[in-house]
Kinemage of the C-alpha trace (Angstrom):
@kinemage 1
@onewidth
@group {chain A} dominant
@subgroup {mainchain}
@vectorlist {calphas} color= white
{ca met a 1} P 80.149 60.652 26.525
{ca lys a 2} L 80.714 63.956 28.800
{ca ala a 3} L 84.027 63.871 30.685
{ca pro a 4} L 82.676 64.351 34.111
{ca phe a 5} L 80.263 61.394 33.688
{ca val a 6} L 83.389 59.306 32.192
{ca thr a 7} L 85.520 60.553 35.067
{ca ala a 8} L 82.744 59.513 37.794
{ca leu a 9} L 82.733 55.902 36.039
{ca ala a 10} L 86.584 55.647 36.385
{ca thr a 11} L 86.753 57.010 39.966
{ca leu a 12} L 83.831 54.312 40.884
{ca ala a 13} L 86.002 51.346 39.379
{ca gly a 14} L 89.236 52.874 40.571
{ca ala a 15} L 88.089 53.189 44.168
{ca phe a 16} L 87.994 49.150 44.384
{ca trp a 17} L 91.391 49.050 43.059
{ca ala a 18} L 92.877 51.514 45.357
{ca gly a 19} L 91.410 49.604 48.180
{ca ala a 20} L 93.021 46.311 47.055
{ca phe a 21} L 96.483 48.260 46.894
{ca ala a 22} L 95.884 49.869 50.611
{ca leu a 23} L 94.786 46.335 51.980
{ca his a 24} L 97.671 44.765 50.440
{ca ala a 25} L 100.055 47.266 51.987
{ca leu a 26} L 98.382 47.093 55.395
{ca leu a 27} L 98.751 43.325 55.452
{ca ala a 28} L 102.506 43.682 54.138
{ca ala a 29} L 103.325 43.238 57.998
{ca pro a 30} L 100.580 41.544 59.728
{ca pro a 31} L 100.318 40.712 63.499
{ca arg a 32} L 101.269 37.285 64.303
{ca ala a 33} L 97.922 36.642 65.874
{ca ile a 34} L 96.183 36.315 62.420
{ca ala a 35} L 98.884 34.179 60.554
{ca thr a 36} L 96.698 31.185 60.660
{ca asp a 37} L 93.882 33.175 59.117
{ca leu a 38} L 96.080 34.406 56.421
{ca ala a 39} L 97.192 30.862 55.611
{ca gln a 40} L 93.420 29.848 54.693
{ca pro a 41} L 92.550 29.363 51.222
{ca leu a 42} L 90.709 32.730 51.356
{ca ala a 43} L 91.825 35.315 54.396
{ca val a 44} L 88.505 36.342 55.864
{ca val a 45} L 88.709 39.205 58.301
{ca thr a 46} L 87.063 37.779 61.567
{ca ala a 47} L 87.687 38.962 64.905
{ca trp a 48} L 91.047 40.636 64.237
{ca gly a 49} L 90.426 43.376 66.848
{ca gly a 50} L 91.870 46.849 65.954
{ca tyr a 51} L 93.614 45.503 62.912
{ca gly a 52} L 90.184 44.172 61.584
{ca gly a 53} L 88.981 47.703 62.388
{ca arg a 54} L 91.391 49.328 59.982
{ca cys a 55} L 90.789 46.550 57.108
{ca phe a 56} L 87.108 47.377 57.578
{ca ala a 57} L 88.101 51.133 57.455
{ca ile a 58} L 89.673 50.666 54.081
{ca leu a 59} L 86.336 49.051 52.862
{ca ala a 60} L 84.386 51.811 54.080
{ca val a 61} L 86.444 54.458 52.591
{ca cys a 62} L 86.230 52.394 49.345
{ca val a 63} L 82.441 52.041 49.245
{ca ala a 64} L 82.026 55.578 50.367
{ca ala a 65} L 84.332 56.701 47.438
{ca ala a 66} L 82.285 54.613 44.941
{ca ala a 67} L 78.980 55.569 46.402
{ca thr a 68} L 80.138 59.447 45.807
{ca ala a 69} L 81.138 58.521 42.248
{ca leu a 70} L 78.070 56.915 41.473
{ca ala a 71} L 76.062 59.848 42.610
{ca ala a 72} L 78.299 61.974 40.361
{ca ala a 73} L 77.684 59.513 37.461
{ca ile a 74} L 74.035 60.012 37.939
{ca arg a 75} L 74.181 63.592 37.907
{ca phe a 76} L 76.221 64.121 34.848
{ca ala a 77} L 74.408 61.406 32.981
{ca pro a 78} L 74.199 62.563 29.348
{ca ala a 79} L 70.602 63.860 28.594
{ca ser a 80} L 70.681 61.736 25.342
{ca gly a 81} L 71.731 58.513 27.323
{ca leu a 82} L 74.444 56.239 25.684
{ca pro a 83} L 74.166 54.072 22.411
{ca arg a 84} L 74.835 51.045 24.377
{ca pro a 85} L 74.266 51.867 28.155
{ca gly a 86} L 74.191 48.101 29.147
{ca leu a 87} L 77.522 47.552 27.726
{ca thr a 88} L 79.135 50.825 29.356
{ca val a 89} L 77.889 50.047 32.773
{ca ala a 90} L 78.856 46.149 32.584
{ca ala a 91} L 82.381 47.195 31.521
{ca thr a 92} L 82.694 49.844 34.405
{ca ala a 93} L 81.250 47.012 36.807
{ca ala a 94} L 83.776 44.226 35.553
{ca val a 95} L 86.642 46.411 36.112
{ca ala a 96} L 85.404 47.406 39.646
{ca leu a 97} L 85.011 43.537 40.268
{ca val a 98} L 88.122 42.561 39.187
{ca gly a 99} L 89.631 45.321 41.426
{ca ala a 100} L 87.489 43.845 44.382
{ca ala a 101} L 88.579 40.243 43.671
{ca ala a 102} L 92.237 41.351 44.010
{ca trp a 103} L 91.761 42.214 47.714
{ca pro a 104} L 93.742 39.806 49.795
{ca cys a 105} L 90.847 39.134 52.201
{ca thr a 106} L 87.144 39.351 52.548
{ca phe a 107} L 84.596 40.074 55.119
{ca ser a 108} L 82.374 36.935 54.711
{ca ser a 109} L 82.934 33.133 55.058
{ca asp a 110} L 79.872 32.127 52.978
{ca pro a 111} L 81.974 30.782 49.841
{ca tyr a 112} L 83.726 28.287 52.303
{ca ala a 113} L 80.157 26.953 53.135
{ca tyr a 114} L 78.855 26.966 49.433
{ca ala a 115} L 82.093 24.683 48.569
{ca ala a 116} L 81.610 22.421 51.596
{ca tyr a 117} L 78.180 21.711 50.692
{ca gly a 118} L 78.945 20.874 47.096
{ca ala a 119} L 81.363 18.370 48.532
{ca glu a 120} L 79.005 16.928 50.760
{ca ala a 121} L 76.476 16.407 48.010
{ca ala a 122} L 79.332 15.071 45.569
{ca arg a 123} L 80.287 12.484 48.468
{ca gly a 124} L 76.632 11.504 48.827
{ca leu a 125} L 76.328 13.257 52.162
{ca asp a 126} L 73.081 15.285 53.122
{ca pro a 127} L 74.223 19.106 53.307
{ca tyr a 128} L 70.993 19.727 55.222
{ca arg a 129} L 72.113 17.860 58.041
{ca pro a 130} L 74.875 18.392 60.096
{ca leu a 131} L 78.274 16.958 59.170
{ca ala a 132} L 79.867 14.468 61.551
{ca ala a 133} L 83.066 15.542 62.713
{ca thr a 134} L 84.617 12.262 61.696
{ca val a 135} L 84.165 13.101 57.872
{ca arg a 136} L 87.429 14.866 56.684
{ca gly a 137} L 88.276 16.854 53.518
{ca ala a 138} L 90.155 19.962 52.766
{ca ser a 139} L 86.806 21.782 51.846
{ca phe a 140} L 85.107 20.436 55.160
{ca asp a 141} L 88.374 21.267 57.375
{ca ala a 142} L 88.542 24.910 55.896
{ca ala a 143} L 85.040 25.634 56.289
{ca arg a 144} L 85.019 24.391 59.963
{ca tyr a 145} L 87.825 26.648 60.638
{ca gln a 146} L 86.126 29.545 59.546
{ca trp a 147} L 83.159 28.852 61.825
{ca gly a 148} L 85.169 27.696 64.908
{ca gly a 149} L 84.679 23.989 64.495
{ca ala a 150} L 81.254 23.295 62.603
{ca phe a 151} L 80.018 25.221 59.787
{ca pro a 152} L 76.141 25.629 59.459
{ca val a 153} L 73.691 23.364 57.971
{ca cys a 154} L 72.509 24.523 54.467
{ca val a 155} L 69.716 26.670 53.883
{ca tyr a 156} L 69.814 27.141 50.211
{ca gly a 157} L 67.568 25.332 47.785
{ca pro a 158} L 68.563 22.104 45.917
{ca ala a 159} L 69.200 24.088 42.481
{ca phe a 160} L 72.246 25.843 44.145
{ca val a 161} L 73.330 22.489 46.034
{ca ala a 162} L 73.369 20.769 42.702
{ca phe a 163} L 75.193 23.544 41.036
{ca ala a 164} L 77.903 23.848 44.006
{ca glu a 165} L 78.402 19.874 43.641
{ca ala a 166} L 79.081 20.119 39.873
{ca leu a 167} L 81.312 23.127 40.429
{ca trp a 168} L 83.134 21.387 43.398
{ca ser a 169} L 83.390 17.971 41.363
{ca trp a 170} L 85.265 20.097 38.489
{ca thr a 171} L 87.497 22.509 40.553
{ca ala a 172} L 88.374 20.363 43.786
{ca arg a 173} L 91.399 18.473 42.175
{ca phe a 174} L 93.159 21.863 42.293
{ca gly a 175} L 92.943 22.258 45.840
{ca ala a 176} L 90.602 23.689 48.458
{ca ala a 177} L 91.070 27.444 47.053
{ca ala a 178} L 89.839 26.323 43.751
{ca pro a 179} L 86.052 25.686 44.524
{ca ile a 180} L 85.993 28.811 46.428
{ca ala a 181} L 87.371 30.773 43.681
{ca ala a 182} L 85.232 29.414 41.115
{ca leu a 183} L 82.063 30.129 43.280
{ca arg a 184} L 83.113 33.723 43.499
{ca ala a 185} L 83.799 33.969 39.808
{ca val a 186} L 80.343 32.654 38.780
{ca ala a 187} L 78.954 35.063 41.276
{ca gly a 188} L 80.674 37.977 39.766
{ca val a 189} L 79.978 36.584 36.017
{ca ala a 190} L 76.261 36.257 37.040
{ca phe a 191} L 75.892 39.684 38.354
{ca leu a 192} L 77.551 41.173 35.163
{ca ala a 193} L 75.323 39.032 32.946
{ca ser a 194} L 72.343 40.570 34.606
{ca ile a 195} L 73.263 43.922 33.544
{ca pro a 196} L 72.922 43.774 29.568
{ca ile a 197} L 69.685 41.727 30.069
{ca leu a 198} L 68.239 44.472 32.378
{ca asp a 199} L 69.260 46.937 29.688
{ca ala a 200} L 67.430 45.157 27.087
{ca ala a 201} L 64.357 45.046 29.572
{ca leu a 202} L 64.287 48.695 29.919
{ca ala a 203} L 64.496 49.494 26.228
{ca gly a 204} L 61.143 51.524 26.624
{ca leu a 205} L 62.528 53.930 28.909
{ca ala a 206} L 63.592 57.197 28.062
{ca pro a 207} L 67.462 57.051 27.283
{ca arg a 208} L 68.781 59.127 30.186
{ca arg a 209} L 66.492 57.399 32.931
{ca arg a 210} L 67.421 53.969 31.338
{ca leu a 211} L 71.090 54.884 32.116
{ca ile a 212} L 70.430 56.189 35.395
{ca val a 213} L 68.545 52.995 36.412
{ca leu a 214} L 71.277 50.913 34.972
{ca cys a 215} L 74.121 52.678 36.914
{ca ala a 216} L 72.166 52.623 39.984
{ca tyr a 217} L 71.698 48.854 39.489
{ca gly a 218} L 75.052 47.695 37.886
{ca leu a 219} L 77.470 50.143 39.999
{ca gln a 220} L 75.895 50.061 43.328
{ca pro a 221} L 79.165 49.783 45.382
{ca val a 222} L 77.932 47.079 48.055
{ca ala a 223} L 76.265 45.072 45.455
{ca leu a 224} L 79.513 44.891 43.417
{ca trp a 225} L 81.379 44.030 46.659
{ca ser a 226} L 78.760 41.247 47.336
{ca ala a 227} L 79.405 39.903 44.041
{ca ala a 228} L 82.961 39.961 44.294
{ca glu a 229} L 82.655 38.091 47.802
{ca gly a 230} L 80.824 35.136 45.523
{ca his a 231} L 77.243 35.566 47.460
{ca asn a 232} L 74.941 33.394 45.521
{ca asp a 233} L 72.188 35.992 45.746
{ca thr a 234} L 73.544 37.343 42.365
{ca met a 235} L 72.137 34.116 40.763
{ca val a 236} L 68.654 35.080 41.906
{ca leu a 237} L 69.397 38.588 40.690
{ca leu a 238} L 70.364 37.262 37.190
{ca ala a 239} L 66.895 35.228 37.202
{ca ala a 240} L 65.038 38.432 38.209
{ca ala a 241} L 66.783 40.274 35.345
{ca cys a 242} L 65.832 37.488 32.967
{ca ala a 243} L 62.174 37.705 33.970
{ca ala a 244} L 62.046 41.344 33.452
{ca phe a 245} L 63.402 40.800 29.894
{ca leu a 246} L 60.760 38.071 29.421
{ca val a 247} L 58.055 40.606 30.546
{ca arg a 248} L 59.322 43.136 28.137
{ca arg a 249} L 58.989 40.541 25.159
{ca gly a 250} L 55.373 39.589 26.289
{ca tyr a 251} L 55.892 36.443 28.313
{ca pro a 252} L 54.637 37.437 31.699
{ca phe a 253} L 53.756 34.043 32.523
{ca ser a 254} L 56.944 32.715 31.889
{ca ala a 255} L 58.503 35.658 33.705
{ca gly a 256} L 56.369 34.946 36.814
{ca thr a 257} L 57.246 31.107 36.712
{ca leu a 258} L 60.767 31.909 36.518
{ca leu a 259} L 61.003 34.191 39.526
{ca gly a 260} L 58.856 31.581 41.377
{ca leu a 261} L 61.312 28.897 40.671
{ca ser a 262} L 64.386 31.078 41.653
{ca thr a 263} L 63.587 30.317 45.276
{ca ala a 264} L 65.008 26.831 44.462
{ca ile a 265} L 68.198 28.747 44.646
{ca lys a 266} L 67.796 30.847 47.647
{ca ala a 267} L 64.769 32.186 49.773
{ca pro a 268} L 65.013 35.953 48.495
{ca gly a 269} L 63.690 34.682 45.132
{ca ala a 270} L 60.283 34.495 46.972
{ca phe a 271} L 60.616 38.171 47.875
{ca leu a 272} L 61.465 39.152 44.377
{ca ala a 273} L 58.533 36.994 42.971
{ca ala a 274} L 56.037 38.651 45.192
{ca gly a 275} L 57.034 41.841 43.974
{ca ala a 276} L 56.376 40.989 40.687
{ca ala a 277} L 53.107 39.320 41.453
{ca leu a 278} L 51.873 42.428 43.070
{ca asp a 279} L 53.106 44.497 39.873
{ca gly a 280} L 51.208 42.202 37.703
{ca leu a 281} L 48.005 42.550 39.746
{ca ala a 282} L 48.207 46.324 40.421
{ca leu a 283} L 48.626 46.970 36.746
{ca arg a 284} L 45.738 44.656 35.987
{ca arg a 285} L 47.135 44.119 32.476
{ca leu a 286} L 49.605 41.561 33.551
{ca pro a 287} L 47.976 38.861 35.901
{ca ala a 288} L 49.409 36.255 34.153
{ca ala a 289} L 52.703 37.271 35.945
{ca ala a 290} L 51.431 36.629 39.125
{ca tyr a 291} L 49.648 33.244 38.039
{ca gly a 292} L 53.238 32.382 36.918
{ca val a 293} L 54.732 33.319 40.473
{ca val a 294} L 52.124 31.149 41.998
{ca gly a 295} L 52.972 28.348 39.647
{ca gly a 296} L 56.584 28.543 40.224
{ca leu a 297} L 56.459 28.982 43.741
{ca leu a 298} L 54.477 25.947 44.275
{ca leu a 299} L 56.764 23.998 41.945
{ca ala a 300} L 59.838 25.206 43.749
{ca ala a 301} L 58.037 24.300 47.279
{ca leu a 302} L 57.776 20.603 46.073
{ca val a 303} L 61.433 20.674 45.592
{ca val a 304} L 62.821 22.836 48.278
{ca val a 305} L 60.618 21.977 51.207
{ca pro a 306} L 61.416 18.125 51.851
{ca pro a 307} L 65.107 18.416 51.876
{ca leu a 308} L 65.011 21.687 53.719
{ca leu a 309} L 63.136 20.568 56.766
{ca pro a 310} L 66.001 18.861 58.564
{ca ala a 311} L 68.024 22.322 58.296
{ca leu a 312} L 65.039 24.195 59.441
{ca thr a 313} L 64.649 21.797 62.392
{ca glu a 314} L 68.506 21.923 63.283
{ca thr a 315} L 68.447 25.732 63.024
{ca gly a 316} L 65.108 25.925 65.081
{ca ser a 317} L 66.509 23.779 67.842
{ca arg a 318} L 70.162 24.904 68.146
{ca gly a 319} L 70.187 28.168 66.666
{ca his a 320} L 70.187 31.510 68.688
{ca tyr a 321} L 68.019 34.356 67.579
{ca ala a 322} L 70.628 37.376 67.826
{ca pro a 323} L 69.716 40.589 66.207
{ca gln a 324} L 72.699 42.924 65.407
{ca leu a 325} L 73.124 46.032 63.818
{ca ser a 326} L 69.301 45.764 62.733
{ca leu a 327} L 66.220 47.937 63.603
{ca gln a 328} L 65.335 44.965 66.065
{ca ala a 329} L 68.550 45.411 67.599
{ca leu a 330} L 68.130 49.091 68.161
{ca ile a 331} L 64.488 49.435 69.289
{ca gly a 332} L 63.389 45.773 70.042
{ca leu a 333} L 61.604 42.953 68.151
{ca val a 334} L 58.235 43.884 68.779
{ca pro a 335} L 58.509 47.680 67.775
{ca ala a 336} L 60.759 46.902 64.848
{ca leu a 337} L 57.988 44.253 63.449
{ca ala a 338} L 55.231 47.011 64.088
{ca val a 339} L 57.038 49.297 61.894
{ca ala a 340} L 57.576 46.444 59.405
{ca ala a 341} L 53.832 45.752 59.365
{ca phe a 342} L 53.181 49.657 59.125
{ca ala a 343} L 55.216 50.160 55.956
{ca ala a 344} L 54.108 46.719 54.545
{ca ala a 345} L 50.559 47.836 54.994
{ca gly a 346} L 51.241 51.241 53.542
{ca gly a 347} L 53.330 50.032 50.580
{ca leu a 348} L 50.557 47.278 49.480
{ca ala a 349} L 48.107 50.004 49.797
{ca arg a 350} L 50.075 52.579 47.273
{ca ile a 351} L 50.816 49.672 45.033
{ca phe a 352} L 47.095 48.810 44.471
{ca arg a 353} L 46.576 52.399 43.864
{ca arg a 354} L 49.191 52.199 41.148
{ca glu a 355} L 51.857 54.149 42.845
{ca arg a 356} L 55.542 53.194 42.470
{ca asp a 357} L 56.766 54.072 45.825
{ca gly a 358} L 54.947 51.456 47.416
{ca phe a 359} L 57.599 48.782 46.340
{ca ala a 360} L 60.214 50.823 48.160
{ca trp a 361} L 57.980 50.784 51.352
{ca leu a 362} L 57.730 46.872 51.116
{ca gly a 363} L 61.630 46.769 50.597
{ca leu a 364} L 61.737 48.915 53.813
{ca ala a 365} L 59.196 46.659 55.621
{ca ala a 366} L 61.768 43.750 54.748
{ca val a 367} L 64.714 45.743 56.428
{ca ala a 368} L 62.811 46.549 59.492
{ca ala a 369} L 61.799 42.792 60.039
{ca leu a 370} L 65.334 41.597 59.418
{ca pro a 371} L 67.174 40.657 62.499
{ca asn a 372} L 70.354 41.315 60.542
{ca val a 373} L 70.728 43.554 57.732
{ca tyr a 374} L 73.736 41.588 55.959
{ca pro a 375} L 75.838 43.729 53.028
{ca trp a 376} L 74.796 41.214 50.350
{ca tyr a 377} L 70.889 41.611 50.867
{ca ala a 378} L 71.529 44.738 48.941
{ca leu a 379} L 71.377 42.435 45.816
{ca trp a 380} L 67.621 41.703 46.223
{ca leu a 381} L 66.700 44.959 47.907
{ca val a 382} L 68.137 47.339 45.375
{ca pro a 383} L 65.329 46.395 42.605
{ca phe a 384} L 62.534 47.315 45.038
{ca ala a 385} L 64.325 50.896 45.250
{ca leu a 386} L 64.984 50.951 41.574
{ca val a 387} L 61.358 50.912 40.515
{ca ala a 388} L 60.178 53.640 42.857
{ca leu a 389} L 62.981 56.115 42.379
{ca pro a 390} L 63.370 59.238 42.850
{ca ser a 391} L 60.826 58.910 45.878
{ca ala a 392} L 62.097 59.525 49.362
{ca pro a 393} L 61.246 55.820 50.423
{ca ala a 394} L 63.334 54.531 47.542
{ca leu a 395} L 66.185 56.940 48.260
{ca gly a 396} L 65.931 55.799 51.833
{ca leu a 397} L 65.989 52.263 50.982
{ca tyr a 398} L 68.792 52.549 48.475
{ca gly a 399} L 70.867 54.336 51.009
{ca val a 400} L 70.360 51.354 53.713
{ca thr a 401} L 71.687 49.190 50.962
{ca ile a 402} L 74.941 50.853 50.862
{ca cys a 403} L 75.244 51.672 54.626
{ca ala a 404} L 74.627 48.053 55.291
{ca val a 405} L 78.367 47.577 54.804
{ca val a 406} L 78.817 48.567 58.632
{ca arg a 407} L 77.396 45.169 59.488
{ca tyr a 408} L 80.890 43.797 58.740
{ca leu a 409} L 82.472 45.805 61.539
{ca pro a 410} L 81.545 43.675 64.499
{ca asp a 411} L 82.579 40.575 62.942
{ca ala a 412} L 85.871 42.049 61.702
{ca met a 413} L 86.659 43.469 65.185
{ca gly a 414} L 85.339 40.586 67.181
{ca thr a 415} L 84.086 42.745 70.010
{ca met a 416} L 82.588 46.125 70.238
{ca thr a 417} L 81.260 47.947 73.347
{ca val a 418} L 77.445 48.369 73.203
{ca gly a 419} L 77.758 51.986 72.734
{ca ala a 420} L 79.961 51.487 69.601
{ca ile a 421} L 77.275 49.083 68.257
{ca arg a 422} L 74.589 51.416 68.612
{ca leu a 423} L 76.293 54.214 66.688
{ca ala a 424} L 77.014 51.444 64.053
{ca thr a 425} L 73.668 50.843 63.790
{ca leu a 426} L 72.361 54.443 63.837
{ca ala a 427} L 74.972 54.879 60.565
{ca thr a 428} L 73.457 51.853 59.094
{ca phe a 429} L 69.910 53.435 59.199
{ca ala a 430} L 71.065 57.229 58.722
{ca pro a 431} L 69.489 57.159 55.419
{ca leu a 432} L 66.186 56.450 56.656
{ca leu a 433} L 66.133 60.402 57.431
{ca ala a 434} L 64.769 60.681 53.800
{ca leu a 435} L 61.539 58.845 54.909
{ca val a 436} L 60.455 61.836 57.245
{ca pro a 437} L 58.392 63.487 54.552
{ca gly a 438} L 57.177 60.262 52.869
{ca ile a 439} L 55.828 58.862 56.319
{ca ala a 440} L 53.538 62.272 56.525
{ca val a 441} L 52.124 61.432 52.992
{ca leu a 442} L 51.898 57.878 53.344
{ca ala a 443} L 48.207 57.656 52.661
{ca arg a 444} L 48.417 59.940 49.636
{ca pro a 445} L 48.354 59.073 45.898
{ca lys a 446} L 51.589 60.041 44.392
{ca gln a 447} L 53.598 58.017 41.717
{ca val a 448} L 51.436 56.412 39.256
{ca leu a 449} L 52.492 53.116 37.898
{ca ser a 450} L 52.942 52.912 33.919
C-alpha cells in the first residue's frame, strides 16, 4: 500500500481517538449544572448551553478531520486496489468505532429508548402505546429522564422490538447501562459486518473503484459516529449489504425480499427496497428483484402495520410537526416539498433512462422532504450516493450526509437564536452547491447503468 493512503487511513481512525481524549479533558472539570446528566448510564449532551456547544465543536472538528482524511484516502487509493480491500476498510473502521465508543458522552438518546422498548416487551407491555407513569424500572426511569418525563412510543418494526427484548433480557441483570452498551455494540458490529459483505458484492468492479466505494461507504465519518452511538439503522444497512451480495450471486428475488422485509426493523428499509426495485426494473434484466421487494414489503406490512397503528395514532394526536435544520425549516414546507417532487421526478426519469445519477436525485428528494435531517440518516442515504459517484448530485448528497452532523448542535446547546439556526442550516446544505451544474442538465442523459 502507498504511504499516503496508509497515512490517510490512520489519520481518519485517529481523529475519533483524538476526539475522545479532547472530550475527556473537557469533562474533567464539568459545571455542576450537568452533574446529573453525567451520572446517567450514558451521558448525552442535551441542553448544556455553551458547554454543550464546546462538546459539539470537538465532534465537528473530529468529523471534519476524518472527512479530510477520507478524501485523501480516496485520492491516494492504489491504482491496483488492494488484495483484501474489505478487510483493510473494516479494520480501519473498527479502530475508528472503538475510538468513538471511548467518548465519555454521545449526542443522541435513542439507545435509551431502544432499551426501554426491550424492557417493555420483556415485561409483557406494549411498546407501541404510552407507558404508564406508575410502571417503574431502571431502563424506564433512565429513558424518562432523557426525554424529560416520558419517552416516545416505539415507531420501529416488531423485528427490532423482538431483538431489543432478547438483548435486554440477557443484559439487564448487570444494570441499566448494560443493555444500552450491548445495543451500541451490536450496532457497531452490524456496520462492520456489512463492509466485507459489500466487498464481496463488488467483486466485479475495477480494483481501484472497488476500494474507493468501500472507503466511501465504510469510512464515512458520520456513519461511523452513528454506528458507535448505537443507531439501529445499521441493521437495515446490513440487510442491504446482504441483498447486494445475493444479487451478485444470482438471487435477485431473494435480495429484493430481504430488503422488503428489512422494513420490519425500521422504516428506511422501505426506501432502500424501493431503490432496489427501481434498479431491477430499469435494468430490465433483474425484474425478479422488484417482485421480491413487493413480496417482502407486503409480508413486512402484515407484521408491522397492526402493532404500529397505536403508535402512529399517538404520534399523530400528540406530536408536533417541528422542522429544524432542514430545507423545510429554511424555505418552508410547501417549497421544500416542491423541490423534493422536482428532484424525485427528475431522478425517476433518469433511472429509467438507465443513468446512475438518478439514484442520487432520489436521495436528495428524501433530504428535501425530511423535516429534520438527523446525522444517522446518513446510514441509509449514503448507498444512494455511492451508486451515482462521481456525479454532482452524488457528491452533493454525500456532502450533506457529512454536514448533517450540525443537527446535533441545537440539542446540545438547548437554545439558539433564529439567526444561528439559519446559519447552521445553511452549513448543513452547503454541499448542495455541487448541484448547480446538475440542475441545468437534469433532463439530459448522462451515466448509463451497467
